[in-house]
Structure formats: structure tokens, C-alpha cells
N, C-alpha and C positions, 0 to 999 in steps of 0.2 A: 320305227328301227325294232326288229326284234332281237332279245336279249341272246347272245352266242353261248353263254354259259349259264343259264338260269339257276339260281340259288348258290351254286359254287361262287361266280363272280358278278355276275350282272341279275337285276331283280327288276320288275316291271313296277312303275308307279301310274298308278290309274286316277288322273284327274277327272276321268269320266265320271265317277263315282260320287262326285261331290256336286253336280247340276241338276236342274229341274227340267228333267226332258219336256214334261207338257208345257212350260212355259215357252218352249221354242218354237212350237207350231206355229204361231201366227209370225214368227220370223222369218219360216224356213225360205222363202222364196229371195227377201232380201239377204239372208245369210250366204245361200248360192251364189248370188249375183257378186256382192262384195269380195268374196273368196276367190273368184274368177278374176275379178279387177286386180285382186292383191297379187294373185300369181303372175298374171301379163305384166303387170308394172315392174315385179321384181326380176322377170326374164328380160325385160326392156333394159333393165339397171345392169344387169350382168352383161350384156352385149356392149354398152360402152366400157363398162370395167375391162372388160375382155378385150378391147380395139386399143384402150389404154396399156393394157400388158405388153401388146404387140410392138407398138411405139416404145414404150419403155424398154423392150428388147432390142430395138435399134439405137436408142440411146446409150445404153449400157455396151454394145459394143463397140460404138466411137471412142469410148474410154478405153475398152480393153486392149484393143488392136496397140494403143500408145502407152501402155502400162509397162511401167519399168519393173520387171519380175526379180530382179537381183535387189535392187532397195525393198521390196513387199519382204523377200525374204529374209532381210537384215531385219525388217521391222518385226517380223516375226520372233525372231532370236531374240531382240531386244526385250520384247512385252514378256516372253517366256524365262528371260534372267531376271527380269524386275518381280514378276509376280511369282514363279515358281521355283527359285532357285536353291530354296529350303528344303524341297523336297526331291526325293529318288523315285525313279520308277519303280513302283512294287506290283501289287495286285489292279486288276480293272475296277475303276470308281464306278458309280451310278449316274442316273441322268432322269430329267423330267422335262417333259416338253409343253410347252404352252403358250400362249398369245398375250402379249401387253399392249397391243395396239389393233383397232379394229375400225372398220367402216361403217358408221351408224348414221340415223337419220339427222343427228345434230352434226356430221360431219366427222373428219380424223379424230379418234380418242386415244390418248396412250396413258397408259399408268405407271410407266416407268420411274418416275420419281418417287411414287409412293413405293413402289418395289423395291427402290435402290436406299430407301431411307436408313437401312442400317449398315451400309456399306461404309467404310472408312478411306476406300480408294475406289474412285472412279474412272476410268480411263474412257475419252470419248473419241472415236472414230467419225471425224466430220468429213462428209463428201456424196458425190451422188452416185449412181450405179456403175457397175463397172469399176470403180476405183479400187477394187481388193478389200473392202471391208468384210465379206462374207469370208474370203479365203482366211484372213485374220482371225476371224470368230471360229470357224471350222479348226483351224489347227489350233486354237487354244482350247478348245473343246478335247480334242484329240489326246493334247498334252497332260490335260488337268485329269482325264479319265486315266490315263497311264499311271498317273500317280496316286491312285486310289481316292480321287476326290468326287465329291458329289456336285456336278452342275446342272444349273437351271438354265434350260434353253428357251429363248423366247423367239417365235417364227415371225415372220413378215406377212400381212394379212393380204397383198398382192400376189406374192409368190410364195406359199407356204412352205415350200421346201426350204427356203432361203432362211438362215437365221439372222434375227434383227439384233438381238443382245443377249449376253450370256451375264449369269451371276455365280460365283462359286462362294457359297455362304461361309463355309468353313474360314475362308481366308478374307471375309467381309469387302471381296472384291468383285466390282463389276465392270464389263467390257460392253458400252454403248454405242449405239449409232446413231447420229444426228443426219437423218438421210431425207431423200426426195420425197418419202412418204409422209413420216411422222412431221418433217418441218422444224423439230424442236431443238431448242437451244438447252444443252445438258452442262451443269457445273462440274466441272472435274479436269485430269489433265488432259488437254485439248491435243488431238492429232489429226492434220490436216491430209487427208488422203488424196488429194487432188495434188499434192507435191511429188507424188509417183508418176503422174500423167505429164508428157511432153505435149502441152496444147499447142506448140509451136507447127505441129504436124497436124492437128487437128481442122477441120473445116468448121469454123465456130458459127457461122450462119446455119449450117445445116443441124448443128448441136443444139443451137438456140430454137430452131424449128421444131425439132425434136421434143425440147422442154414444153413448149408453149402448146403443141399439139396433144402431149401427154397430158397436163393439166387441164387442160378445154375437156377431153374426153372423161377424164377421172371425175371432175366436179361436175360433169352432167349425170353421170353414173348416180355419185353421191347426192345430188338434187332430185332424182327420180326416186333413190330410197328415201328420200324425204316426203314425198309425195304418196308412197307407200305407206309409210307412217301413219299420214292422216286416214287413208282408207282403213287401216286396222284400228285406228280410234274411233272409228264408226261401226265398224263390226262389234268392238268391246260394248256398245251401249246395249245391243242385243243380248248379250251374255251377263252383265253386271248384275242385273235384276234376278237373274235365275240361279246364281252361284249360292251354293251353300257356304259362307264364308269360315264358320264356327267349325266344319269339319276340316275345312282347308288350312286353318290354324293350327288344328291337331296334327294333321299329316305334315305338315312343314315343321314343326317340333320337332317330330320325330325324326325327321329327314335329317334336320340341323344337327341332333344328337349321334346320328349315325355316322355322320360324315366328320364328327368331331373325332369320334372314337376310332374311324380308320385314319385320320390324320396320328392319331397317338399312336397305333399300332404299326403306322408307316414309320414313323420317326423313332419308335425302339428297333425296329427290324434294320434302320440305317445307321442305328448309334449315334442320332441327332440329340 
């Protein structure tokens, strides 16, 4: 990826300056072959995960159709009153967008417990797709920003535009979701979103079938990612002996110092 604003915002980190090119010559064919295998394997994994996303959409729509939006609106107002009652709308706050959950060769990994370690209050939205969790989070983000607060917004790895969790550092408060992706049980004030859905009107057999197909496809995609990791480990064998690790250590230390300085400057700008 080329930097859009080189020097002013972006900079190039050239790790290719820290290897012995001559040492790669005898591995050239193996490197090219293995890279092709890795690319094909990841493409296959993404197809399975993409198929899981389509089934997920169907699962979500089952819940959305029978979601009681009046109850959802009442819950929004209740959370706003509990969390933001001491703040009146003033200037617009700021936000930072991140991911706390990822699809990895070791399965689905989430770091939200660590990220919430300093929070004194944690509200946990429990429920599957389409039960209103995203709407609650969007509402609370907007209400927090209206009050000049800084909000950390954590996105979903399957549907990146969907919000998975938020943290409001100034209030030491988080709203997290225990959902169909992370399958995580969080400690905190539990809110069960499925109480807002009239399941007497839902075809439970079809809903269960969607769940099973979704997890079959997602787990298949994750297992393929795991096999890609094994290929990547094979590729690393060709590189390890030809890396100039002392030079890399120096570049690493310089980069960490820069990032810490950027963080310090950012906190000063935000008044944190």
C-alpha cells in the first residue's frame, strides 16, 4: 500500500532493507510455489467465511422481523439515563475505531476483557444477530459524542461496519456484546436482547438450521486459515536464515519510540 500523504502523515517502513538477497536465490522456486499455495488457501477460506456471512444475514433477518422496536427504544433511553445523565449535549466529542476480535489460525480471539480492565461499569448485551445490539451501540455512540465525550468503538470481524463493543474512557464505562461471533461470557450488568424478540412467531427449526449452517461454514473457513498458517510457517524457514535481525531490532525500537510519541501527542490533543 502506497502512503497517501508521505512525510506529512504516512511513512514507508522498508523491511526489505534488512535481509540478505543473495541467500534467497536457492529458495526462489520454493518461495514462489509456497506463496501461491498461501494465496489460494486464503481465498478459499474467505469464500467459506463469505458464505457464512450470507447465512448470518438470514439468521439476523429472522430476529429483526419479530423484534419489538418500542422495547428497544425504551432500553436505549434507559441506558442513556444510567450512563449519560450527568452530561448535557455540548460540543461534539471524538472517536477511535478499532477491532478487539479477530479470525485467526487459533480460532476466534478477543481481547475485550483486557481492554475493559479499567472500566468500573460494564453493560453486557447478550443475544444473536438482529436482536438490536448494534442499534443500541450506535445510539450510545451518538449520544456520547453529542456530549463531547471520547468513545472507543470496536468493530465486528465478520461485518466490519457493525459495532461490537464501545468504551467511554472518561466514564470508565463499557458496553460490550456477547454475540454469535465471540461467544464470550463477560462479567457485568447483563442485558438479554432476545427478550425483545417475539419467538412465538419465529420458525424455530429454520432459525436453528441457520445457526448450524453458519457455524459449519465459519468453522470450515477458520480451519482453512489454520492450514494457511502452516504453509506460512514453511515459508518462514526460507527467510529466517537470511534476516539481519540486529538491524531489525534497531528499526523496531525506533518504531516503538515513534508510536509512543504519537500516542503522547494524541492524548495531549484530546485532553486525556
